[in-house]
N, C-alpha and C positions, 0 to 999 in steps of 0.2 A: 505494500500499499504505499502511496506516495502523498506527501502534504500537499493540500490544496489542489487535488486532482479533479478531473472533469467528472460530471455526471454520466450515466448513473453510477451508483454506489458499487464499486468493484475491487477486487485485489489482483495483484500480478503474480503469475505463476512461471517459474523456470524450471525445466527439467531436461538436463543434457542441453542439446542445442535448440530445443523447443521453447516457446514462450506463449502465454496466452493471458487474456484478460477475462476474469471470471465474475459475473454478476453475483452479488451477494444475495439478492432476493430469490432468484431462479436457480443458481448454481449452473449456469449455462455459460458456454464460451462465447463471450462478445467479439473477440478478436483473436486471431493467431491459431495455434495447434498444439495439442497435448495428446499424447498417445491415449487410446481408450482405457487401458489398465490404470494408468495414472490419473486419469480424469475420474475414474470410479473412487479412487482413494480421496482425491480432492472433494468430490461430492459428499463422501462419508464424513470428512473432516469439517467441511463447511456446514453440514447439517447440524452437527455437534456443537459448533461454535458460532452460528449465525448471529446471535444477539452480541457476542463479543466483537464480532467483525464490524457489525453496524455501529456498535459504541466507538470503535476505532476509527471508523469512517468519519463519524461526527467530530472526534478529536482532530483527526487530520485536517478536516475543513477549517478548524479553529486554530490550526498550528500548535496544538497541544501535544504533549509527550504521548506516543502511542503505548498501549500495554501489550506484553507479550502473550500470545496465545499458545497453548500447549499443542504439541504435535499429536498425531494418532499414537496410541499406546500399543 
């Protein structure tokens, strides 16, 4: 997630040489490409942490310090 980034609320994903923007509300790829297996893990993680992602999105828009979000266990 980048500070003061453009709408809609999203986060950035990098995996190897692939990159994508993932919408927080739908957990769909807005731009870029990620392998399907990895996208499944991202969707699982995003589902578990959607409220935290939205809170960090709000913080980023206000240029406030973002909170770390736990990885999948």
